[in-house]
N, CA, C and O atoms as a GROMACS GRO file, in nm:
protein
  460
    1UNK      N    1  10.543   5.179   6.750
    1UNK     CA    2  10.562   5.258   6.560
    1UNK      C    3  10.641   5.260   6.536
    1UNK      O    4  10.664   5.373   6.578
    2UNK      N    5  10.768   5.216   6.480
    2UNK     CA    6  10.820   5.172   6.420
    2UNK      C    7  10.976   5.350   6.341
    2UNK      O    8  10.977   5.459   6.285
    3UNK      N    9  11.062   5.251   6.399
    3UNK     CA   10  11.168   5.448   6.376
    3UNK      C   11  11.177   5.430   6.134
    3UNK      O   12  11.143   5.336   6.062
    4UNK      N   13  11.212   5.514   6.111
    4UNK     CA   14  11.130   5.485   5.965
    4UNK      C   15  11.299   5.448   5.862
    4UNK      O   16  11.333   5.422   5.747
    5UNK      N   17  11.360   5.469   5.996
    5UNK     CA   18  11.563   5.488   5.967
    5UNK      C   19  11.575   5.322   5.985
    5UNK      O   20  11.649   5.272   5.900
    6UNK      N   21  11.518   5.235   6.075
    6UNK     CA   22  11.542   5.131   6.028
    6UNK      C   23  11.460   5.045   6.040
    6UNK      O   24  11.471   4.945   6.111
    7UNK      N   25  11.350   5.080   5.957
    7UNK     CA   26  11.242   4.942   5.895
    7UNK      C   27  11.274   4.769   5.856
    7UNK      O   28  11.230   4.660   5.893
    8UNK      N   29  11.386   4.825   5.748
    8UNK     CA   30  11.364   4.694   5.748
    8UNK      C   31  11.531   4.611   5.791
    8UNK      O   32  11.550   4.501   5.739
    9UNK      N   33  11.606   4.650   5.854
    9UNK     CA   34  11.687   4.613   5.987
    9UNK      C   35  11.641   4.497   6.017
    9UNK      O   36  11.519   4.501   6.002
   10UNK      N   37  11.692   4.341   6.072
   10UNK     CA   38  11.606   4.256   6.130
   10UNK      C   39  11.659   4.264   6.271
   10UNK      O   40  11.698   4.379   6.290
   11UNK      N   41  11.677   4.186   6.382
   11UNK     CA   42  11.706   4.220   6.462
   11UNK      C   43  11.858   4.178   6.500
   11UNK      O   44  11.955   4.236   6.547
   12UNK      N   45  11.837   4.084   6.467
   12UNK     CA   46  11.984   4.064   6.456
   12UNK      C   47  12.115   4.154   6.397
   12UNK      O   48  12.228   4.116   6.427
   13UNK      N   49  12.094   4.299   6.297
   13UNK     CA   50  12.108   4.421   6.314
   13UNK      C   51  12.072   4.542   6.409
   13UNK      O   52  12.135   4.644   6.437
   14UNK      N   53  12.017   4.522   6.425
   14UNK     CA   54  11.997   4.611   6.524
   14UNK      C   55  12.028   4.625   6.623
   14UNK      O   56  12.065   4.730   6.675
   15UNK      N   57  12.013   4.466   6.697
   15UNK     CA   58  12.135   4.403   6.807
   15UNK      C   59  12.292   4.461   6.782
   15UNK      O   60  12.360   4.553   6.826
   16UNK      N   61  12.311   4.342   6.674
   16UNK     CA   62  12.430   4.400   6.652
   16UNK      C   63  12.468   4.626   6.658
   16UNK      O   64  12.505   4.679   6.763
   17UNK      N   65  12.456   4.672   6.584
   17UNK     CA   66  12.430   4.809   6.598
   17UNK      C   67  12.411   4.922   6.769
   17UNK      O   68  12.444   5.030   6.819
   18UNK      N   69  12.325   4.783   6.797
   18UNK     CA   70  12.313   4.828   6.943
   18UNK      C   71  12.437   4.864   7.016
   18UNK      O   72  12.489   4.974   7.033
   19UNK      N   73  12.486   4.699   7.069
   19UNK     CA   74  12.579   4.703   7.078
   19UNK      C   75  12.745   4.671   7.063
   19UNK      O   76  12.827   4.603   7.125
   20UNK      N   77  12.744   4.750   6.955
   20UNK     CA   78  12.804   4.866   6.940
   20UNK      C   79  12.851   5.032   6.918
   20UNK      O   80  12.959   5.079   6.883
   21UNK      N   81  12.721   5.097   6.955
   21UNK     CA   82  12.669   5.162   6.975
   21UNK      C   83  12.744   5.179   7.171
   21UNK      O   84  12.827   5.255   7.222
   22UNK      N   85  12.669   5.080   7.218
   22UNK     CA   86  12.687   5.113   7.302
   22UNK      C   87  12.841   5.122   7.398
   22UNK      O   88  12.842   5.155   7.516
   23UNK      N   89  12.945   5.092   7.333
   23UNK     CA   90  13.051   5.039   7.350
   23UNK      C   91  13.116   5.154   7.340
   23UNK      O   92  13.198   5.192   7.423
   24UNK      N   93  13.061   5.255   7.176
   24UNK     CA   94  13.160   5.403   7.132
   24UNK      C   95  13.103   5.454   7.310
   24UNK      O   96  13.165   5.454   7.417
   25UNK      N   97  12.972   5.491   7.279
   25UNK     CA   98  12.923   5.586   7.415
   25UNK      C   99  12.981   5.574   7.589
   25UNK      O  100  12.981   5.660   7.678
   26UNK      N  101  13.047   5.367   7.592
   26UNK     CA  102  13.124   5.370   7.755
   26UNK      C  103  12.929   5.330   7.775
   26UNK      O  104  12.921   5.313   7.897
   27UNK      N  105  12.830   5.315   7.736
   27UNK     CA  106  12.690   5.226   7.855
   27UNK      C  107  12.694   5.116   7.893
   27UNK      O  108  12.797   5.093   7.829
   28UNK      N  109  12.674   5.018   7.944
   28UNK     CA  110  12.675   4.854   7.973
   28UNK      C  111  12.599   4.839   7.892
   28UNK      O  112  12.505   4.902   7.843
   29UNK      N  113  12.673   4.700   7.875
   29UNK     CA  114  12.610   4.616   7.763
   29UNK      C  115  12.417   4.557   7.828
   29UNK      O  116  12.337   4.466   7.807
   30UNK      N  117  12.425   4.656   7.894
   30UNK     CA  118  12.306   4.591   8.027
   30UNK      C  119  12.225   4.660   7.969
   30UNK      O  120  12.163   4.564   7.925
   31UNK      N  121  12.158   4.765   7.919
   31UNK     CA  122  12.148   4.885   7.877
   31UNK      C  123  12.071   4.828   7.743
   31UNK      O  124  11.955   4.868   7.736
   32UNK      N  125  12.107   4.754   7.651
   32UNK     CA  126  12.113   4.681   7.552
   32UNK      C  127  11.916   4.695   7.546
   32UNK      O  128  11.870   4.794   7.490
   33UNK      N  129  11.857   4.631   7.584
   33UNK     CA  130  11.735   4.625   7.591
   33UNK      C  131  11.641   4.729   7.569
   33UNK      O  132  11.538   4.729   7.502
   34UNK      N  133  11.724   4.870   7.676
   34UNK     CA  134  11.615   4.982   7.693
   34UNK      C  135  11.695   5.046   7.568
   34UNK      O  136  11.610   5.116   7.514
   35UNK      N  137  11.809   5.057   7.500
   35UNK     CA  138  11.844   5.167   7.391
   35UNK      C  139  11.796   5.103   7.276
   35UNK      O  140  11.828   5.176   7.182
   36UNK      N  141  11.693   4.937   7.206
   36UNK     CA  142  11.708   4.853   7.142
   36UNK      C  143  11.583   4.880   7.113
   36UNK      O  144  11.537   4.870   6.999
   37UNK      N  145  11.486   4.931   7.261
   37UNK     CA  146  11.363   4.973   7.219
   37UNK      C  147  11.338   5.136   7.143
   37UNK      O  148  11.278   5.160   7.039
   38UNK      N  149  11.404   5.229   7.233
   38UNK     CA  150  11.452   5.353   7.226
   38UNK      C  151  11.476   5.393   7.001
   38UNK      O  152  11.467   5.496   6.934
   39UNK      N  153  11.510   5.229   6.962
   39UNK     CA  154  11.600   5.305   6.877
   39UNK      C  155  11.504   5.233   6.758
   39UNK      O  156  11.501   5.257   6.637
   40UNK      N  157  11.424   5.131   6.840
   40UNK     CA  158  11.328   5.092   6.783
   40UNK      C  159  11.190   5.197   6.723
   40UNK      O  160  11.114   5.191   6.627
   41UNK      N  161  11.217   5.322   6.877
   41UNK     CA  162  11.048   5.364   6.847
   41UNK      C  163  11.105   5.452   6.838
   41UNK      O  164  11.228   5.454   6.824
   42UNK      N  165  10.977   5.623   6.847
   42UNK     CA  166  10.981   5.711   6.822
   42UNK      C  167  11.072   5.817   6.905
   42UNK      O  168  11.117   5.782   7.014
   43UNK      N  169  11.100   5.954   6.852
   43UNK     CA  170  11.142   6.031   6.984
   43UNK      C  171  11.043   6.163   7.046
   43UNK      O  172  11.044   6.268   7.111
   44UNK      N  173  10.983   6.094   6.991
   44UNK     CA  174  10.817   6.268   7.056
   44UNK      C  175  10.919   6.213   7.265
   44UNK      O  176  11.003   6.290   7.312
   45UNK      N  177  10.882   6.091   7.334
   45UNK     CA  178  10.837   6.154   7.414
   45UNK      C  179  11.006   6.145   7.574
   45UNK      O  180  11.016   6.180   7.692
   46UNK      N  181  11.090   6.085   7.482
   46UNK     CA  182  11.230   6.016   7.645
   46UNK      C  183  11.338   6.152   7.582
   46UNK      O  184  11.452   6.165   7.629
   47UNK      N  185  11.322   6.182   7.547
   47UNK     CA  186  11.484   6.280   7.506
   47UNK      C  187  11.422   6.422   7.502
   47UNK      O  188  11.363   6.494   7.422
   48UNK      N  189  11.457   6.423   7.602
   48UNK     CA  190  11.448   6.482   7.815
   48UNK      C  191  11.463   6.478   7.945
   48UNK      O  192  11.404   6.421   8.036
   49UNK      N  193  11.612   6.597   7.936
   49UNK     CA  194  11.703   6.553   8.068
   49UNK      C  195  11.561   6.595   8.126
   49UNK      O  196  11.458   6.653   8.091
   50UNK      N  197  11.638   6.511   8.274
   50UNK     CA  198  11.495   6.524   8.482
   50UNK      C  199  11.601   6.625   8.499
   50UNK      O  200  11.528   6.706   8.557
   51UNK      N  201  11.736   6.695   8.495
   51UNK     CA  202  11.805   6.746   8.552
   51UNK      C  203  11.818   6.690   8.716
   51UNK      O  204  11.854   6.765   8.806
   52UNK      N  205  11.781   6.544   8.738
   52UNK     CA  206  11.866   6.446   8.885
   52UNK      C  207  11.981   6.423   8.851
   52UNK      O  208  12.049   6.323   8.876
   53UNK      N  209  12.009   6.520   8.789
   53UNK     CA  210  12.194   6.414   8.757
   53UNK      C  211  12.211   6.219   8.722
   53UNK      O  212  12.314   6.152   8.714
   54UNK      N  213  12.101   6.186   8.710
   54UNK     CA  214  12.100   6.028   8.677
   54UNK      C  215  12.248   5.984   8.661
   54UNK      O  216  12.344   6.059   8.681
   55UNK      N  217  12.255   5.871   8.628
   55UNK     CA  218  12.326   5.754   8.617
   55UNK      C  219  12.299   5.631   8.512
   55UNK      O  220  12.277   5.529   8.578
   56UNK      N  221  12.291   5.600   8.348
   56UNK     CA  222  12.354   5.725   8.288
   56UNK      C  223  12.247   5.838   8.215
   56UNK      O  224  12.186   5.798   8.116
   57UNK      N  225  12.233   5.917   8.242
   57UNK     CA  226  12.173   6.076   8.238
   57UNK      C  227  12.136   6.038   8.066
   57UNK      O  228  12.219   6.007   7.980
   58UNK      N  229  12.033   6.047   8.055
   58UNK     CA  230  11.953   6.035   7.930
   58UNK      C  231  11.931   6.128   7.799
   58UNK      O  232  11.842   6.138   7.714
   59UNK      N  233  12.060   6.193   7.825
   59UNK     CA  234  12.192   6.271   7.696
   59UNK      C  235  12.243   6.159   7.688
   59UNK      O  236  12.275   6.157   7.569
   60UNK      N  237  12.295   5.996   7.760
   60UNK     CA  238  12.413   5.997   7.693
   60UNK      C  239  12.324   5.823   7.662
   60UNK      O  240  12.406   5.742   7.619
   61UNK      N  241  12.189   5.766   7.678
   61UNK     CA  242  12.114   5.704   7.668
   61UNK      C  243  12.140   5.700   7.470
   61UNK      O  244  12.162   5.608   7.391
   62UNK      N  245  12.123   5.862   7.452
   62UNK     CA  246  12.036   5.967   7.378
   62UNK      C  247  12.131   5.963   7.221
   62UNK      O  248  12.099   5.989   7.105
   63UNK      N  249  12.250   5.921   7.279
   63UNK     CA  250  12.345   6.015   7.232
   63UNK      C  251  12.382   5.825   7.124
   63UNK      O  252  12.401   5.819   7.002
   64UNK      N  253  12.379   5.675   7.244
   64UNK     CA  254  12.393   5.538   7.185
   64UNK      C  255  12.233   5.524   7.103
   64UNK      O  256  12.204   5.440   7.018
   65UNK      N  257  12.158   5.613   7.147
   65UNK     CA  258  12.045   5.594   6.990
   65UNK      C  259  12.056   5.598   6.874
   65UNK      O  260  12.034   5.536   6.770
   66UNK      N  261  12.135   5.773   6.954
   66UNK     CA  262  12.146   5.832   6.754
   66UNK      C  263  12.289   5.746   6.696
   66UNK      O  264  12.286   5.707   6.579
   67UNK      N  265  12.411   5.719   6.779
   67UNK     CA  266  12.518   5.617   6.736
   67UNK      C  267  12.415   5.495   6.632
   67UNK      O  268  12.401   5.483   6.510
   68UNK      N  269  12.337   5.389   6.798
   68UNK     CA  270  12.306   5.263   6.654
   68UNK      C  271  12.228   5.311   6.497
   68UNK      O  272  12.253   5.265   6.385
   69UNK      N  273  12.136   5.410   6.532
   69UNK     CA  274  12.139   5.418   6.471
   69UNK      C  275  12.141   5.469   6.317
   69UNK      O  276  12.082   5.411   6.227
   70UNK      N  277  12.229   5.600   6.299
   70UNK     CA  278  12.403   5.569   6.196
   70UNK      C  279  12.427   5.463   6.163
   70UNK      O  280  12.414   5.413   6.052
   71UNK      N  281  12.478   5.405   6.290
   71UNK     CA  282  12.480   5.269   6.201
   71UNK      C  283  12.417   5.205   6.116
   71UNK      O  284  12.476   5.182   6.010
   72UNK      N  285  12.301   5.163   6.130
   72UNK     CA  286  12.228   5.143   6.020
   72UNK      C  287  12.216   5.226   5.980
   72UNK      O  288  12.296   5.294   6.044
   73UNK      N  289  12.161   5.306   5.892
   73UNK     CA  290  12.167   5.420   5.766
   73UNK      C  291  12.297   5.403   5.724
   73UNK      O  292  12.309   5.497   5.645
   74UNK      N  293  12.432   5.328   5.724
   74UNK     CA  294  12.518   5.273   5.687
   74UNK      C  295  12.479   5.206   5.675
   74UNK      O  296  12.400   5.256   5.595
   75UNK      N  297  12.438   5.074   5.683
   75UNK     CA  298  12.466   5.012   5.542
   75UNK      C  299  12.522   4.804   5.752
   75UNK      O  300  12.541   4.683   5.762
   76UNK      N  301  12.514   4.928   5.834
   76UNK     CA  302  12.605   4.785   5.939
   76UNK      C  303  12.562   4.727   5.904
   76UNK      O  304  12.467   4.725   5.825
   77UNK      N  305  12.669   4.599   5.993
   77UNK     CA  306  12.544   4.461   6.026
   77UNK      C  307  12.492   4.397   5.810
   77UNK      O  308  12.430   4.310   5.748
   78UNK      N  309  12.541   4.469   5.798
   78UNK     CA  310  12.438   4.393   5.595
   78UNK      C  311  12.386   4.239   5.646
   78UNK      O  312  12.276   4.183   5.657
   79UNK      N  313  12.492   4.213   5.665
   79UNK     CA  314  12.534   4.036   5.620
   79UNK      C  315  12.555   3.988   5.751
   79UNK      O  316  12.636   3.900   5.783
   80UNK      N  317  12.427   4.091   5.872
   80UNK     CA  318  12.330   3.988   5.944
   80UNK      C  319  12.132   4.018   5.888
   80UNK      O  320  12.032   4.040   5.957
   81UNK      N  321  12.147   4.008   5.762
   81UNK     CA  322  11.948   4.035   5.729
   81UNK      C  323  11.946   3.897   5.722
   81UNK      O  324  12.025   3.815   5.674
   82UNK      N  325  11.801   3.885   5.800
   82UNK     CA  326  11.750   3.760   5.796
   82UNK      C  327  11.714   3.745   5.616
   82UNK      O  328  11.686   3.830   5.531
   83UNK      N  329  11.731   3.593   5.608
   83UNK     CA  330  11.748   3.488   5.492
   83UNK      C  331  11.534   3.629   5.434
   83UNK      O  332  11.457   3.708   5.490
   84UNK      N  333  11.557   3.552   5.274
   84UNK     CA  334  11.420   3.588   5.267
   84UNK      C  335  11.304   3.463   5.260
   84UNK      O  336  11.356   3.362   5.214
   85UNK      N  337  11.248   3.456   5.273
   85UNK     CA  338  11.155   3.362   5.313
   85UNK      C  339  11.098   3.238   5.189
   85UNK      O  340  11.059   3.245   5.072
   86UNK      N  341  11.118   3.131   5.286
   86UNK     CA  342  11.141   3.083   5.158
   86UNK      C  343  10.939   3.076   5.009
   86UNK      O  344  10.819   3.084   5.035
   87UNK      N  345  10.995   3.064   4.915
   87UNK     CA  346  10.845   3.031   4.863
   87UNK      C  347  10.702   2.912   4.904
   87UNK      O  348  10.689   2.802   4.959
   88UNK      N  349  10.664   2.958   4.875
   88UNK     CA  350  10.560   2.938   4.922
   88UNK      C  351  10.530   2.777   4.859
   88UNK      O  352  10.561   2.732   4.749
   89UNK      N  353  10.446   2.699   4.995
   89UNK     CA  354  10.496   2.523   4.901
   89UNK      C  355  10.314   2.512   4.824
   89UNK      O  356  10.193   2.517   4.847
   90UNK      N  357  10.381   2.501   4.759
   90UNK     CA  358  10.316   2.485   4.715
   90UNK      C  359  10.186   2.262   4.748
   90UNK      O  360  10.233   2.161   4.800
   91UNK      N  361  10.055   2.278   4.698
   91UNK     CA  362  10.061   2.176   4.820
   91UNK      C  363  10.003   2.063   4.645
   91UNK      O  364   9.923   2.111   4.565
   92UNK      N  365  10.055   1.942   4.628
   92UNK     CA  366  10.094   1.811   4.575
   92UNK      C  367   9.967   1.818   4.490
   92UNK      O  368   9.909   1.880   4.580
   93UNK      N  369   9.900   1.812   4.423
   93UNK     CA  370   9.803   1.761   4.313
   93UNK      C  371   9.775   1.568   4.322
   93UNK      O  372   9.852   1.473   4.314
   94UNK      N  373   9.635   1.578   4.342
   94UNK     CA  374   9.626   1.480   4.350
   94UNK      C  375   9.642   1.383   4.251
   94UNK      O  376   9.616   1.412   4.134
   95UNK      N  377   9.699   1.226   4.294
   95UNK     CA  378   9.674   1.167   4.137
   95UNK      C  379   9.547   1.088   4.080
   95UNK      O  380   9.431   1.057   4.105
   96UNK      N  381   9.649   1.075   3.987
   96UNK     CA  382   9.472   1.040   3.920
   96UNK      C  383   9.376   0.897   4.019
   96UNK      O  384   9.418   0.873   4.132
   97UNK      N  385   9.297   0.844   3.987
   97UNK     CA  386   9.205   0.699   4.079
   97UNK      C  387   9.262   0.611   3.925
   97UNK      O  388   9.242   0.643   3.808
   98UNK      N  389   9.342   0.483   3.986
   98UNK     CA  390   9.337   0.407   3.989
   98UNK      C  391   9.244   0.349   3.862
   98UNK      O  392   9.136   0.305   3.900
   99UNK      N  393   9.272   0.341   3.709
   99UNK     CA  394   9.162   0.265   3.712
   99UNK      C  395   9.177   0.162   3.682
   99UNK      O  396   9.280   0.099   3.655
  100UNK      N  397   8.994   0.114   3.686
  100UNK     CA  398   9.024   0.011   3.686
  100UNK      C  399   9.046  -0.154   3.646
  100UNK      O  400   9.041  -0.171   3.524
  101UNK      N  401   9.067  -0.266   3.716
  101UNK     CA  402   9.179  -0.376   3.674
  101UNK      C  403   9.067  -0.407   3.543
  101UNK      O  404   8.960  -0.391   3.601
  102UNK      N  405   9.045  -0.431   3.445
  102UNK     CA  406   8.973  -0.501   3.351
  102UNK      C  407   9.012  -0.687   3.293
  102UNK      O  408   8.993  -0.766   3.200
  103UNK      N  409   9.050  -0.679   3.375
  103UNK     CA  410   9.075  -0.817   3.418
  103UNK      C  411   9.044  -0.917   3.476
  103UNK      O  412   9.055  -0.893   3.597
  104UNK      N  413   9.009  -1.019   3.458
  104UNK     CA  414   8.881  -1.139   3.611
  104UNK      C  415   9.031  -1.161   3.735
  104UNK      O  416   9.127  -1.237   3.745
  105UNK      N  417   8.963  -1.019   3.828
  105UNK     CA  418   9.079  -1.042   3.941
  105UNK      C  419   9.130  -1.157   3.958
  105UNK      O  420   9.229  -1.168   4.030
  106UNK      N  421   9.054  -1.307   3.872
  106UNK     CA  422   9.080  -1.449   3.922
  106UNK      C  423   9.293  -1.456   3.794
  106UNK      O  424   9.398  -1.514   3.823
  107UNK      N  425   9.273  -1.408   3.726
  107UNK     CA  426   9.410  -1.327   3.627
  107UNK      C  427   9.470  -1.359   3.645
  107UNK      O  428   9.535  -1.447   3.589
  108UNK      N  429   9.502  -1.236   3.854
  108UNK     CA  430   9.534  -1.167   3.913
  108UNK      C  431   9.679  -1.278   3.929
  108UNK      O  432   9.658  -1.399   3.928
  109UNK      N  433   9.842  -1.219   3.945
  109UNK     CA  434   9.850  -1.297   4.056
  109UNK      C  435   9.856  -1.230   4.170
  109UNK      O  436   9.863  -1.309   4.265
  110UNK      N  437   9.855  -1.054   4.221
  110UNK     CA  438   9.899  -1.004   4.257
  110UNK      C  439  10.072  -0.981   4.370
  110UNK      O  440  10.095  -0.958   4.489
  111UNK      N  441  10.165  -1.007   4.229
  111UNK     CA  442  10.261  -0.910   4.272
  111UNK      C  443  10.355  -1.032   4.299
  111UNK      O  444  10.477  -1.021   4.310
  112UNK      N  445  10.268  -1.178   4.310
  112UNK     CA  446  10.347  -1.313   4.351
  112UNK      C  447  10.405  -1.388   4.215
  112UNK      O  448  10.347  -1.432   4.115
  113UNK      N  449  10.487  -1.387   4.238
  113UNK     CA  450  10.577  -1.489   4.107
  113UNK      C  451  10.573  -1.651   4.113
  113UNK      O  452  10.651  -1.732   4.164
  114UNK      N  453  10.471  -1.663   4.052
  114UNK     CA  454  10.506  -1.846   4.086
  114UNK      C  455  10.594  -1.942   3.933
  114UNK      O  456  10.559  -1.975   3.819
  115UNK      N  457  10.693  -1.953   4.000
  115UNK     CA  458  10.758  -2.016   3.928
  115UNK      C  459  10.795  -2.142   3.946
  115UNK      O  460  10.865  -2.198   3.861
   0.00000   0.00000   0.00000
């Protein structure tokens, strides 16, 4: 399920916002994929600290997710939106069947110039 705050954002926009958020909270860029997945997903199952002194703590990851979502809500990376898809290609209409030449085939010069 996509989070409603970024359904209309491109992958490039989300990645740029996540990179900025990782910088802001001091997390390594190696967490890009993890934070991106959490930004795109729902909040139901992961926003709990286990108390095990993990590094990084889920609260730090949570801060990065919230920062990235706030950046996206504020229009961060709007220049990175995917361009609109091209219009569908129209199938060419078949050309009309050539009409039979009513002249005698012996009278044709078949495109050759006999000068």
